[in-house]
N, C-alpha and C positions, 0 to 999 in steps of 0.2 A: 453506227455502223455504215458503210459501207454500200450502193446498191449491189444487193442480190445479184439484179439483170448485168451489172457492170463485174461482176467477178466469173459468173458463166461465160459471157460472152466476149472478155476481154481481160483476160486472167495474164497475160504477159503483163499488163498496163498496170494491175496491182501487185507485181512480184516486183518489177522496178521502182514501184514507188514504197514497196517494202524495206530495199536495198538500200536504197534513196538514208530513207530512216534508220539506217543500221538494225533493222529487226528481221529477225527470223523468215523469208522465207516458206520457209517449211509450211508455215500457219497459213499460206494459199494453199496451197494441198491438201493440208487437214479439212479446208473449209471448202474447196473443191469436193472429196471426200465426201464428206458431213452432209451437203447440199445434194449430191448424187441417192444416198443411202437416204437422204428425204424425200426428194421425188419418187424414188422406188416406193416406199412408203406409202406414200400416196396415191401412186397407183396400183399395188395391192391394196386399199383397202378401197378404192374407186369398184376394181372388177370385181371381192366377194358383198360390197355392196350390193352393185347393179347385180348378182348373180342371185341375189336374200331380196331385190324389190321382185325380181323376175318369178325366183319360189311362192313369193307370196300372190300372183297373180292365179300361180295354176293350184295355189290351196284353194282360193276363193271358187272357181270353175271344178273343182274335183266333187265324185259323185260322196257319198255318206261314210261308206267304202272304205274308197281311199283317202279321205282327210286325215282319221287322225297315224298315218304314217307320214304322212306331206307335214303335216305337222312339228311329228318329232326330229322330219329332217329339218323340221322352219326353226328348231330351236339351237339345233348342231350349228345353221348356218350365222343364227343371230352371236350364239360365243363367237364364228370366227371371225365375224365384225367384229366386235369389241373388242377381240383380239387386236386385232390388225387396229385398229384407228389408236389404240393403247399404244401401240409398235412407231404410229403417225407421230404421237403424241412426244415420244420417247425422242423417236428423229429429228421434230422440227428443235426439241429441248439442248439436243447436239449440236444443231448446227448454229442455232441462236449463240451459243459458247463461244464456238468456233469462228462463228465472222467476226465475236467481238474485239475478238485478239488481234484482230487487224485495224490500224491507223487508217485514218481518213489518208486522202487519196494524195499527196502531195501537188501546187501549185508548180509547173514547168520554169515560171519564174525564180524556183527557190533555189537559192544554193547549196549545192550541195557539202558533205564534211558534218560534223558537229560543233559545238561550243564555240569551239575559235576559229568556226571558217565562215563567218553571219560575214555579210555587204554594207559598204557601209555607204548608207544611199546618198545623204548629206548633213553639213554637220552646220551649226549655225552656233555667231557668239565665239568665243578664243576661251583660252584651255586656262582660265583667270592663273596669276599668279598673282601676290601683296608686296610693297620695300620693307616690310611685318613681319617676322614670325607669326605667321599664320598658325590657328587656335584647330584643332576638331571641335567637331558640333557635342563630341561629352563637354570639351571643356568649359565653350562655349554656352554649352544649355544651365550648367550648371553656375556659371558664375550669373546667368539670367537669372533665377529661380526657375527654367523654365521645363523640369525636368527631374524626377527624382531616381535614379537607376537603383541605389540599395533599397531603397524603403519596396520598391516593388517586387525587388526579390528578398527581401528579410518575409513580405505576402506572399508572394505566389511565384517563388522559385524564381532560375534564371532566364533571361530574354523576356523577361516581363517589367513594368515600370512602371510609375504616377508621371503624366503631364500636369504642372500647377502654373498655376497661376497664368504668364505670357505662352508660357510652352501652350496650353487648354483652349489658350481667345486663340493663338495663330493656328491652331490644327481646326479651330471652327472656322475660324475668318477665309483658312485655304480651301474647304469642305465647302460655303457660299459662293465662293467663287465661281467655285466647278457648279453647284448647282444652278448659279445665273447663267452659268455659260452653257448648260444642256440646256435648262427652259428656253432660252434663245435659239439653238439648234432644236426645238421638237422634242425633245424629250419628255416624257412624261415622267418625276420621279413616286418612285415607292419610298418607305421602309419595309422594308424585307424578312422572313423570319432566316433564321441563322441556325437552326438546328433544320432538317428534312426526310425524309425516306429514303434507305438504301435505293429504292427504283430512282429518285431523282437524281441521288449524290453519280448511280450508274450511269444512266441518260449522259448527262453530260462528259463520262468520258471519267470522271476522278477517283474509281475505284479499280484501273489498271494496277498502271506504272506509279498514280500517283496516293496512293494505297495507306500507304506508309506516312505520308504527312495527312493525314486525315483524324482527328478528335471521334472513335466511336462512344456513344452508350449505349452498352451492352443491351441496361436492363430494360428499356426503351425504342433498342435497337431504330435508332437516329443519330443522323451526321453535323457535328458541326462544320458550319460553311467556310470554307480557307476564302470567300467571294462571295457574292451575293450573283454572281452568273448565273451558277448550280442553283437559287430562287428565282432568278430572273426568268431563267430557262426553262422553268415548270408549270411556270405560271400558266403559259395556256398548251400542256402535255392534252395530250385525246381532247387536242380541240379545232377544229377547219376556220381561219382566220380568212380575216373577207379585205383582200390587200390593195382591193383601185384605187382606194383612195392615196395608198401608194404606204411604204412601209412599217409596221408600228417601232415606234421606241421608246426604249423603259429608260432610267436613271434609279442606281437602288443604291443609297445610302443602307450600310450598316456594318456592325462588327466583324472582324474575320479572324480564326481562327488557324495557325499552323502547327505541326508538332513538330517542323524543319527538323527534321527525322535525317538523320548524314551528316548533319552541317554541322560533325560537334566541330568548337575547333574554330569556324568560321565566322566574322563578324560576330562577336561576344562582347565586344568593345562599344557600347552604345544604343540604339536603335534601330540601327538599319538592316536588324533581321530578326524579328520579335513573334512568339509566339503567338499575340494579338496585337493588331489596329482598326481604323478603322477603313472606309474609302466607297467611293463614290463611284458607283463602274457601272460603265454605257454597257444597253443592250437591244438589238437590232433585228427584229423577227422582216426577213424580205422575200424579192422572188429572186430563184437562182439567179437570172439574171445581171441583177443589179447588184450582188452581190461582191463586184471588187469598186463598184462604185463609192460603194458603203461605207466597205470598209478604208479607204482612202478621203471620204470625210470625218469617220473618228479619228482617223491620225492628223488630218487637218485642224481640229478641233485638239488633241494634245498641242500638238505643238504650238496653237495659240495661245493654251494654259501655260503653258513652259514659258512663253517668253514674257504671257503680263507678270508669271513671277521674274523676270530677270536671268532666266539661269541658259548657262550653255548646253548645249548636246548636242549632242549626234541622236541620227534611224536609223538603223542597222534592219536586215533584211536577215532576220534569223533565220539559219542551217538549219536544214530538211534531220537533223541529227537529233536539235534541239530544240526540235518541236514538239506539244504535246502531240497527244493520240489523236485529237478532239482537231484539229490544225491546221488545218490544208493551206495557209501564210500564216507566219504573225512581223509586226510588226515593233519593237524593240524604242523605246528611247532612252537613253544613259545620260545622264547629264555630270557634269563636271563635276569632282567633289575633290577640291585644294590640295586636302590634307593628306589624300590617295595619291593624288596626281594619274590620276587614272577616272574615266567614265563610270557611274554606275546605272540598272537599270531603274529609271522613275517608271514606266509606263510598258503597258505592251496594248497590242491589239492586234485581237485576230481572226480571221474569215473560218468558218468551223463548216463552211458549206450548209449540206443537206444533214453530218453526219453527225450528230447529238435531235435536229427534230424527226429521222430517222425509229430511233430510240422512245424515243417521248411521244411519237406518233401527233405533231403538228404536224397543221397539214393547210393547204390554199387553194380553191376554187381554183383553177386554170381558165380560160375561154372559153373552150371549150366542152367545163361543165364536170370534169372530174378532176378530185382533187391530186393534190401529189405534193413532199414535201417541200416545209420550207428551209429556206437558209438562213442563220441563224449568224450573229456577229458580235464579241464585244473587246471591252476598250476601257480602262483604266483613265478618271477624270479629275481624281486630287483621290490622292492619302498620305501615310503619317509618314511612310519614309523619305517625303519631301521635305519639312522640318529639315534634315540634315543638310542637303542640296541651298536651302536658305539662307539658315544660316551660315553655312561656311561660305558661300557664292558671298553673303551679305557685310561680312564682316569687318568691322574697322584694327587700328592701331589699341581701342584703348579695349577693345572687349565690348565694347558694345556692338549690336548688330545695324543696321539701314533699311528700314522695311519697305519693300517694293511698293508704288505705289500704284497698283491697284490692290492691293491689299490693304490699302491704309483705309479705307471707308467700315473695314468690318473690324477697326478696331478703335475705331472712337478718332481714325484723324489720326492715329499716332507716327510718326517718321523714323522715331527708335529706338531700338530697346535699350534699356543702359541696363549693364551688371550691377545686380542688389547690392544695396547695401549694405 
């Protein structure tokens, strides 16, 4: 959630951020009204409790004859305090609900507008073309026996698939390359739970506008995660971190699940938009003043990964209206997909400032000895979707696919993936 003090002291700043996101500005007024009601309830509770305490002293000093009447008055006062405390609890719950509808404060440098209003920060490589009729990743993958989409649909339904043979090995090679990269950058690797409690999912911001994308198991009241960001954000929930030695960096390896609600008819061919995939996700806990530097650091690692896979890509600054509720700023890296003649997202990295940590009560100790919310950031290091770009970018006229040099050590030195006989 956003800083309640910021909401009270600079509501215009929060309103402007809501406007840039394209979210209702009325949510700000609702949150301010709820905050006013909360503070009024607390004031009344404290007044009644002070009155009760003062009355208790009178009882202690009263004569034997006066005491019974005073005790009865005290019971009435206690009842009033109890009712006032209940009103405080109710007002605090109403405030929490209203403030959680507000998105994170948008970074000043984020471009205005919606999905199409991103700003391209750089392009690397070229928009690759071939002197032969290019195949798409489905044709290539099927001829290489790299995946089996038909049997995936037979067993689990649409948007599921099997990675087979070289496809399974290529994904594992990619993930291991990513793991080596993040280890070299000081990240601690974790395999994370893929089922989490509602408060963890809510804390990371995935039960708001993205709730329709999440698989829920009602019998257990657990959620399947669409990214290990969720479990990594919950790793230090309700803890005070020591960041004097620098940021805490983790890389979570997990299977991810997304319902892809609202994407009917979009990218139904192949493995670009699917319900299940694997991903290596970076996550950092840093002091708020170090968040922007950490954001650039994550983006640089992502670029190194795409360059290692010899892919053509561009980096975009995502527009305010296309940010998730938790992100203050997000960079996407999109690879060129020859069969589609367009760029498609392979990675993203988000600076969530203190938005998630306030919900999850993750703090650090400041130089003054007080505690304050940490900043959290996340970014993709590698994921199954990359296979689409690797297969299409490195295809050859005979249907074989050249293996990028950086991946060869993880494939036993294999240089070319050949179509199956």
